[in-house]
C-alpha positions, 0 to 999 in steps of 0.5 A: 500500500502507498500512503501519503500523510499530509499534515494540515496547513498552518492554522490560526492558534486557538483551542477550538476544533474550528480554528481556520487556516491562516493566510499563510496556511491557505498559501501552503495548501494551494502550493501543496495542491499545485505541486501534486497537480504538476509532479505527482498524480493523485488520480488513483488515490482515495482521500481521507480527512480529519473533521477538524476545520483546519484539515477540512480546509486543507483537504478541500483545496487539495480535492478541488485542484486534484479532483479526487474523492476525499472522505471525512472520517472522525476517527482521524481527529487529533488526540486531546488529553486532560485539561484542554478545553475543547468544545463539541463540534457539530457537522451540519454547517461543515457539510454545507461549507465543505460540500466537495468532500464526502461525508458518508463516513462521518458521524453526526457530531464530533465528541471532543472529550478528554481522551486517553492515549490508549483510546486514541491509539485504538481509534486511529488503529481502527481507521488504519485497519480499514485501509487494508483493501485500499492500494493508495490513500492520501490522508489529511490530518493533524500532527499527532494523528499523523505521527501515530499513522506514520508509526503504525504504517511502518510496523509499530503495533498498537500495544507498543505504541500505547506503552511508548506514548504513555511513557512519554507523551512528548513523543507526540510532539510535532517538533521531535524528529521526524519533524512534522511541520504544517503542510508537510507530506510523508510517503510510506510504501510497503511499510517503508518511509520513502519521503520523510515529512517535508514541504514538497513545494519548497524546491520548486516554488521557493516558498518557505513558509 
């Protein structure tokens, strides 16, 4: 299986699942989309997106420019540990705003409650297991989910991941190697990392944000 994991483009900072892309984030998403359009065809890929707004915006831009089907799947939402004030997030308005995305795999509402590492790993593992019959997938999600998916796709089992993340929550930090910057792309093929997380458009367009 070929797996492209794309972190959402830069968002305005907040504690909400509804945080939108910044001006730079929109530029990042467009540059990433254009790079794929000109250098790496997504024609045969099936897309999946986290239901958080910053990922939906990124996915919507990629879908629009590359004309692939992208499903919204709430199992891809980012892990939130204790103490983070996250509010519930209904999909009704998002379905209208991001109507170019496929909402058949999404539940009626995001339940943003404090979640253990174990629960997060189980949820994301459930999503990853559902890809068994998919030959090529592109996933747009947040940093912590991206890191978990990279670990899973390169052979780390769920119990090992639970032990590792529980022992050191900082392992999910976006700044630890491999650094997962906003709009970075990771390519994994047959359980091997072919592209370390990188902003694919920089060399071609010279745009470094």
